C-alpha positions in Angstrom: 82.4 97.2 122.9 85.7 98.3 124.5 85.7 98.9 128.2 85.2 102.2 130.1 87.2 102.8 133.3 87.3 105.7 135.9 90.4 106.3 137.9 90.9 108.7 140.8 94.1 110.6 140.9 93.2 113.0 143.6 95.6 114.6 146.1 96.3 112.2 149.0 95.7 115.1 151.4 92.3 116.4 150.5 92.1 118.5 153.6 95.1 120.6 152.5 93.0 121.8 149.6 90.2 122.9 151.9 92.6 124.6 154.3 94.0 126.5 151.3 90.5 127.5 150.3 89.8 128.8 153.8 93.1 130.6 153.9 92.3 132.3 150.6 89.0 133.5 152.0 90.6 134.9 155.1 93.5 136.6 153.2 93.6 140.4 153.0 92.4 140.2 149.4 89.9 137.3 149.5 90.0 134.8 146.6 88.4 131.5 145.6 90.2 129.3 143.0 88.0 128.8 139.9 88.1 125.1 140.2 85.4 125.4 142.8 82.9 126.7 140.2 82.3 123.2 139.0 79.8 121.4 141.3 76.9 119.8 139.5 75.0 123.1 139.1 78.1 125.0 138.2 78.8 122.5 135.3 75.2 123.0 134.0 75.5 126.7 134.2 78.8 126.7 132.4 77.2 124.7 129.5 74.5 127.4 129.4 77.1 130.1 129.3 78.6 128.5 126.2 75.3 129.0 124.4 75.0 132.7 125.2 75.2 135.3 122.4 77.7 137.4 124.3 80.0 134.4 124.9 81.8 134.2 121.6 84.6 131.9 122.9 83.0 128.5 122.3 81.3 129.1 119.0 84.3 130.9 117.6 86.6 128.0 118.6 84.1 125.6 117.1 84.1 127.6 113.8 87.9 127.4 113.6 87.7 123.6 114.3 85.0 123.1 111.7 86.7 125.2 109.0 90.1 123.5 109.5 89.5 120.0 110.8 91.1 118.2 107.9 94.2 120.4 108.0 94.5 120.3 111.8 94.1 116.5 111.8 96.8 116.2 109.2 99.1 118.3 111.3 98.3 116.5 114.5 98.2 113.0 113.1 95.8 110.2 113.6 95.5 106.9 115.7 97.1 108.4 118.8 95.8 108.4 122.3 93.7 111.6 122.9 94.0 113.2 126.3 91.3 115.7 127.0 92.1 118.1 129.8 89.1 119.6 131.5 86.9 117.3 129.5 83.5 118.4 130.9 80.8 116.9 128.7 83.4 115.5 126.3 81.5 116.9 123.3 84.4 119.0 122.0 86.7 116.0 121.9 83.9 113.8 120.4 83.9 116.1 117.4 87.4 115.1 116.6 86.9 111.3 116.8 86.1 110.9 113.1 89.2 113.0 112.1 91.8 112.1 114.7 90.6 108.4 115.0 92.1 108.1 118.5 93.3 104.7 119.6 92.3 105.6 123.2 90.5 108.4 124.8 91.5 109.7 128.3 89.1 112.3 129.7 90.5 114.3 132.6 88.2 116.4 134.8 87.7 117.3 138.5 83.9 116.7 138.3 83.4 113.0 138.8 79.7 112.6 138.3 79.7 114.8 135.2 82.7 112.9 133.8 81.0 109.5 134.4 77.8 110.5 132.6 79.7 112.0 129.7 81.9 108.9 129.2 78.8 106.6 129.5 77.2 108.5 126.6 80.4 108.6 124.6 81.0 104.9 125.0 77.7 104.1 123.3 78.5 106.5 120.5 82.0 105.1 119.9 82.0 101.5 121.1 85.3 100.6 119.5 87.3 103.2 121.4 88.7 102.5 124.8 87.4 105.2 127.2 89.3 106.2 130.4 88.2 108.8 132.9 90.7 110.4 135.3 89.2 112.3 138.2 91.8 114.8 139.3 92.6 118.4 139.8 95.3 118.9 137.1 95.6 122.6 137.9 97.6 121.7 141.0 99.6 118.7 139.7 99.3 116.6 136.6 99.6 113.0 138.0 99.1 111.0 134.9 102.1 108.7 135.2 100.0 105.6 135.5 97.7 106.6 132.7 99.8 108.0 129.8 101.5 105.2 128.0 104.6 105.4 125.7 102.5 105.6 122.5 102.2 108.9 120.6 99.8 111.3 122.3 97.7 114.3 121.4 96.7 116.5 124.4 93.5 118.5 123.9 92.9 121.6 125.9 90.2 123.7 124.3 88.1 126.7 125.5 91.0 128.9 126.4 91.0 127.3 129.9 94.8 128.0 129.9 93.8 131.6 130.4 92.7 130.8 134.0 96.4 130.6 134.8 98.8 133.6 135.2 101.4 133.5 132.4 104.1 132.0 134.7 101.7 129.3 135.9 100.5 128.7 132.3 104.1 128.1 131.3 104.5 125.6 134.1 101.3 123.8 132.9 102.6 123.7 129.3 105.9 122.3 130.5 104.1 119.5 132.4 102.1 118.6 129.3 105.3 118.7 127.2 106.9 116.2 129.6 104.2 113.7 128.8 104.8 114.0 125.1 107.3 111.1 125.2 107.1 109.9 121.6 107.9 111.8 118.4 104.7 113.3 116.8 103.1 113.8 120.2 101.7 117.3 120.8 99.1 119.7 122.1 96.0 121.0 120.4 94.9 124.1 122.4 92.4 127.0 122.1 93.4 130.5 123.2 91.3 133.7 123.4 92.8 136.8 121.9 93.0 140.4 123.2 90.3 142.6 121.8 87.9 145.5 122.6 87.4 145.6 126.4 83.6 146.1 126.0 83.3 142.8 124.1 85.5 141.0 126.6 83.5 142.3 129.5 80.1 141.5 127.9 81.2 137.9 127.4 81.6 137.6 131.2 78.6 139.6 132.2 75.8 138.5 129.9 72.4 140.3 129.9 70.5 137.2 131.1 72.7 137.0 134.2 73.8 133.3 133.6 77.4 134.1 134.3 76.4 136.0 137.4 74.6 132.9 138.6 77.6 130.8 137.8 79.9 133.1 139.8 77.5 133.4 142.8 77.0 129.6 142.9 80.6 129.2 143.9 79.6 130.5 147.3 77.0 127.8 147.7 79.6 125.2 146.8 82.1 126.6 149.3 79.4 126.6 152.0 79.0 122.9 151.5 82.7 122.2 151.4 83.8 124.1 154.5 80.6 124.8 156.4 80.7 128.5 155.8 77.5 130.6 155.7 77.8 132.9 152.7 74.5 134.5 151.7 74.6 134.9 148.0 71.8 137.6 148.2 74.4 139.8 149.8 76.9 139.6 146.9 76.9 140.6 143.3 78.8 139.6 140.2 81.5 141.8 138.8 83.4 141.3 135.5 86.1 143.7 134.3 88.9 143.8 131.8 92.3 144.6 133.3 94.1 145.9 130.2 97.5 146.4 131.9 97.5 142.7 132.8 95.7 141.5 129.7 93.0 139.6 131.6 89.3 139.6 132.4 88.7 139.4 136.1 85.6 138.0 137.9 84.8 139.1 141.4 82.0 138.8 143.9 81.3 142.1 145.6 79.5 142.4 149.0 76.5 144.7 148.6 76.1 145.2 152.4 78.3 144.8 155.4 78.1 141.1 156.4 79.7 138.6 158.8 80.6 135.2 157.4 81.8 132.2 159.4 84.7 130.5 157.5 86.1 127.3 159.0 86.8 128.0 162.7 87.1 131.7 162.0 84.9 134.5 160.7 85.3 137.5 158.6 83.5 140.9 158.2 83.0 141.8 154.5 82.4 145.5 154.1 80.0 146.7 151.4 82.1 147.0 148.2 84.7 144.5 149.3 85.4 141.8 146.7 86.3 138.1 146.5 88.4 137.4 143.4 87.1 134.3 141.7 88.6 134.0 138.3 91.2 135.5 135.8 91.0 134.8 132.1 94.2 135.9 130.4 94.1 136.8 126.7 97.0 136.4 124.3 98.1 137.8 121.0 99.0 134.8 118.7 102.7 135.7 118.9 102.6 135.9 122.7 101.2 132.5 123.1 103.5 130.9 120.4 106.4 132.3 122.4 105.0 130.6 125.5 104.7 127.3 123.7 108.3 127.5 122.5 109.6 128.4 125.9 107.7 125.4 127.3 109.8 123.1 125.1 107.6 122.6 122.0 109.5 123.0 118.8 107.0 123.3 116.0 103.9 125.5 116.3 100.9 125.9 113.9 98.1 128.4 114.3 94.6 128.8 112.9 92.3 131.8 113.5 88.8 132.9 112.6 88.4 135.7 110.1 87.9 138.4 112.8 91.0 137.1 114.7 88.9 136.7 117.9 90.4 133.3 118.8 93.4 131.2 118.1 93.8 127.4 117.9 97.4 126.1 118.1 98.9 122.7 117.5 102.4 122.4 119.1 104.6 119.4 118.6 
């Protein structure tokens, strides 16, 4: 059995991240970065969201993968190192192992405990593949200099997670990935959600069971533990809406009553109806995202879609 290793590539000044979180909560338009969704409970709730009937994203992407695996694998190439960004439970990447036959698997995620459990399971399933876990917040910086070798590489970024970034920031992220594609035939396999009927988009982020609402509200519990604040989730409700002019679904937490919250060494009065912005999920027409990939420095782009054109999978070399 090949070895499994976990490395930490966290920001050397962890306090700066928490200070930024506090500043965001005290800003005129309060906001919490979506990376704070993923404590242990948040990870479990996200996996539950992926099983919901309203949340088409995961199953549609999986359908595209299953219908086109051989062609995608031929386009991407085999026996490369596979770098999984936002690996989570690693199951999406594992589905590619028999097709891409990775020489090495590098799973990158901010949730250490979840990553460790996932790699332990994957190591037993694929004992002949070297497993590496990188605990880092790659949304702020992609510090993989000590981990990405000079061999050909396939980056894997599924689930339309790129949509959490505004287009300008998404372009920066894609450019960072492109810089690590050192060798010819290296590239990026990425899933991207498309623009569609607003009612379908909003339903995907406000399911009838309230799982997404719990996922959103749980971020306040996580923030309380991190900075010692005293948010009462009973005084907030989940809001999801599609901002058509910006091409994005927005998630917010709205105060249902006037409330005082202690945040760091300060405090803030939230008025009933005041919102905390927790997530954006940008949607792209295929031509829009292809243009973004080309602007990032990729030169060859292939695209696969489901029959309803609800989702796109790109390989960019």
